N, C-alpha and C positions, 0 to 999 in steps of 0.2 A: 714516317710516324704520324705526322699530321693528317696525311691522306687516309691512313688506316682508321684514325679516330673519327674522322668525318663519316667514313663508311659505316662504322659501328653505330653512330648516332642516327644515320639514315635508316639503318635496318631496324633500330628500336622504334622509330617513328612509324615505319610500315607495320610492324607487329602490333603497335597500339591501335592503328587504324583497322587492321584486320580483326583484332579482338573486339573493338567497339561494334564493327559491322556484324560479327558473329553473335554477339550478345543481343544486338537489335533484332536480328533475324530470329534468334531463339525466342525473344519476347513476343514477336509477332506470331510465331508458331503457337506458343502457349496461349495467347489471346484468341487465336483462331479456334483452337480446340475447346477453349473455355466457352466461347460463344456458340460453338456447335452443341456443346453439352448443356448449356444454360441459355437458350434463346431469350431475347428480350420479351418480357411480359408486361403489358400495360394493364393497370387496374381500371375497370370500368366503374361507373358511379353506382351500379346496383349490386356490387359485391361479387361478380363472377369474373374470374380470370380467363381471358381468352388470348391464346397465343397468336401472335401476328404471323400469318402464313404468307408464302410468296404468291404472287399473282393477285387475282381479284378477291375482294373480301366477301364473305358470306353475308346474307341478310342479318343473321344473328349477330355477327360482329359489328355490322353497321348500326344495329339497334342498341346493343348493350355496351359497345365500345366504339362510339362514334369518332370519326376523324377529327371533328372540331372539339376543342377542349370544353366549351360551354354547352350544356344541354339546351336543346331547343324547347320552346313551350309545348310543341307537339309531343316530344319525347316524354316530358313531364306529365302531360295529360294522359298518355297511355300507361305510364307507371301508376297513376292514380286509379285508372280503370282496372289494372291488374290487381292492385291492392284491394279494391272493392270486392272483386270476385273471391280472392283469398280469404278476406275477412268474413264474407257471407258463408263460404264453405265451412269455415271454422266454427262460426256461430251456430250454424244449422247442421252440425256434424251428425246428429242423431238421425235426421231425415235424409241428408244428402250423401251419406257414405254407407248406406246399407249394403250396397254391392261394391266391394272394393276391387274385384278383378273384372276387367273388361274382356268381353269376348270379341272375336273377329266381326260378328254382326254389329257390334257397337261402333265399329270404325268405318262403316260403309258410306258415311257422309264426309269423310276426310279425303279430299282430293290431293294427290301428290304431284308435285313438279320437281323432277329429279335435277334438271338443268340448273334451276335457280334455288334449289333447296328450300322449297316452300310446301306447306301443308295448309290447305284451306278447308274449313268445315262449312259446308253450305247449309243455309237455313232457308227453306222456301218462304217466299213473300218478303225477303229482305235482299232484293236485287240479285238473287242467285243466278238468274238467267244470264245477266251481263257479266257476272263474275266467272261463270262457267265459260262464257265466250272468251274472256281474257285468259283464263287458264288454258284454253285450247290454242290460243295464239302463242302462249309461253311454252307449251309442250309440243307444238306442232312441227318443230324442226323446219320452220320457214314456209310451211304449207299455208298458213294464214298470216295476214299482216294487220287487217282491220277487224276488230271484234264484231262490229255491226254488219259486216258482210256475211257473218255466220247466221243462218236461220235459227230462230228460237227453238224449234223442235229438234234441230241438229245438236244444239247445246245440251239437250236433255237425253241424248242417246248414251247409255251407260258405257258402251265400249269406246267412246271417244276420249274418256278420261280415266286414269288409273286411280283407284282408291286404296286406302291403307290396308283394308282387310284382304287384299290380294297378295300381301307379302307374308313371308315366314315370320315367326315370333322374333328371332334375332334381328331381322331386317326392320320390323316394326319398331322395336326398341331403339335401334340406331337412328332411325329417322325422327322419332319423337324427341330424342335427345339433341340431335344436331341440326334439324331443319327449323325454320321459323314458322310457327303455327299461328294462324289467325282466323277470325270469324267475324261476321257482321250480325248485329242485333237490331231490334226495333221495339218500340213501345208495344208490350204484349197484346193489349186489347185492340190496338190499331192493326196489328198484324193479323189478329183473329178475324176482325171484320173484313179485312182484305181477302183472307182465305174464303170466308163465307161468300162474299160478293163474286169472287172469281169462280168458285166451284159449284155454287147453288143457284146463282141468278143468271148465269150465261147458258143459253139453250144448247150450245155445242158441247157442253161437258156431260154428255150422256153417260159416260162410264162412272162418274161420281154420283150422278142421279140414281143409277141402277144399284151401285154397290152400297152407297151410304144414304142417299135420299129416301129410298124405299124403306130402309131399316128405321130411319128417323121418323118417318110418317107413321109407320106401323106402331112404334113404341110411344110416340108423343102426341099423336092426334086422335082425338075421340071422333068417332063416326066418320072416319076417312072414306072417301069415295074409292071405288075399285080402280078408277083411272089414276088417282093419286098414289094408291098402293102399288100400282103397276109401274108407273113412270118415275115417281119420286123427284119430279122436276119443279116443285113449288114449295120447297121447305122454307118455313118462316124462320127468322133469326131467333125468335123465342124458343122454337122447337130445337134448333141447333144447339143453343145454350143448355137446354134441358137434357139433351142427349150427352153433352160433354160432362155434365155434373152427375149423371146417372151412374151409380156405383157399378152397375152391370157392364157398362161400356168398356172400361179398361180391364175388367176381369175377362171379358170376352176376347179382346185383342188390343194391342197398343194403339194409341192414337195414330191417325194418318200423319205423315210428315208435315203436311201443310198447316196443321193445328197442334202438332206435338210441341211440347215446351223445348226451348233452346237447351235447357239443362239436360233433358233426356236425349236430344239429338247429338250434342257435341261433347257432353260429359266434362264440363269445365272444372269440376271438383276432382277429377281424376287425371285430366290432361291439362298441363300448364300452357295456356295460350299466351303468346308473346305480344300479340296485338288484338285489341277488341275494337272493331270499327262499329260505327252507329249509322243507321239509316238516315238519321237527322243531319249527319255530317258526312254523308256518303262520298261525295266527290273528294273532299280534303283527305279523308281517311284512306280511301282507295289509292289515291295518287301517292300517299306517303308509303304505303306498302310497295308500290311499284318503284318508288325512289330507292327504298332499302334493298330491293331486289336488283338494283342496278340497271333497270330498263326504263326509268322515268323520262329519259330524254327522247325516246322514240315511241313509247306506248303510254297512252292516257286512258283513264277509265271513261267509258262512254257516258256522255251527258246529254240527256234529252228529257224534257218534262212531259210526263204522261198526263193528259187531261182527265183520265179516269182514275187517277191515283186516289187511294183511300186517305182521307185527311183526319185530323183530330176532330174537326167539326162533324164530319160524317159519323165517326165513331160515337160521339156524344149522342147523336140522333138515334143510332141503332140501339143504344142502351136505355133509351127513355122508357121503353115498354117492358124492360126486364125488372122483375120484382127485386126488392132489396135482399130478400132471402137468396134468390138465385145469383144475384150479383156477388154476394158474400161468398157463396160456395164456389163460384167461378174464380174469384180472386184467390181463394185458397189453392186452386189447381195451378195457377200461374204465379203464385206468390214468390217463389224462388227466382223466377226470371225478373220480376219487378225489383227485388232486393239486390240480386247479383249484378245487374247492369244499371243500377242506380236510377230507376224510373220511379217517380213518386206516384202515390195512389191518385188516380184521376179525380178531379174535383166533381165530376158528374156522378160518381158512384155514391150509392146510399147504403153503406155497409152496416150490418147489424152488430 
């Protein structure tokens, strides 16, 4: 009898252990399926929920939902720059949102990197040659390792990089939503003087002299010689400015990309750029982009000082012979770029 009682007690104990184990297993199964249905979501400081995916994190995740809890001063700086663009677009809505629908032709400056989920809008005269070199390294599947080994002319061959206008509409929308979009800007008049110096004072730029120089001389120079009308290789900066503010110029055709406004090249009031780098902080901003893309440990933005670089002092000098009337008209052409990217009105300007 005593033996039987002990056996019953032992069986009860085993049943309780089995029951606890089963309940525990059931709870684990429930938790597993709950976590499958409701993955952990971390809230980023800028109000966008990004679900943590397996494997490497995208640049957008690194930017808006950084692994470190505290925002870096760099992240805060770029948030301020984004806000500046948004505020300018809102304030100038009447002039800046006339055309709400972008066409594929509007997207030809947006270079796509599929591997790292990046979109870069290149702006001529804002280190775009070096950035195109970097994008060729990123998209080259190991073909290139050092950006500076790529010749400058090779970086500007259109077939070497894929642009957003080459995709279908659904593909474009997907990439605009999910890829990190960035551009680099420069003080507008410094960029303009840089374009003039490069395209009109260098003897090797005969294609620009023929296409634009001859037209500028014909319209803006009284008593031009036949040689000047034929070659167009001695355009003065005052004539170049007069050409830019001439109402007939933009009616005839859009500005060339080298002096077109950033607003018109990259459409920042229609496309939300996640990062806005500046020429004045080129190295820091560029390497921040590469860091977010997860390649910062082995790829750095090329750094070398060009002795011929256009400076603020040079720009001041070029504008000395421009009348206050023409300065005011030219500022109106580039006003949105000044406001949008937080460049103050240059002290050398004599605006009316």
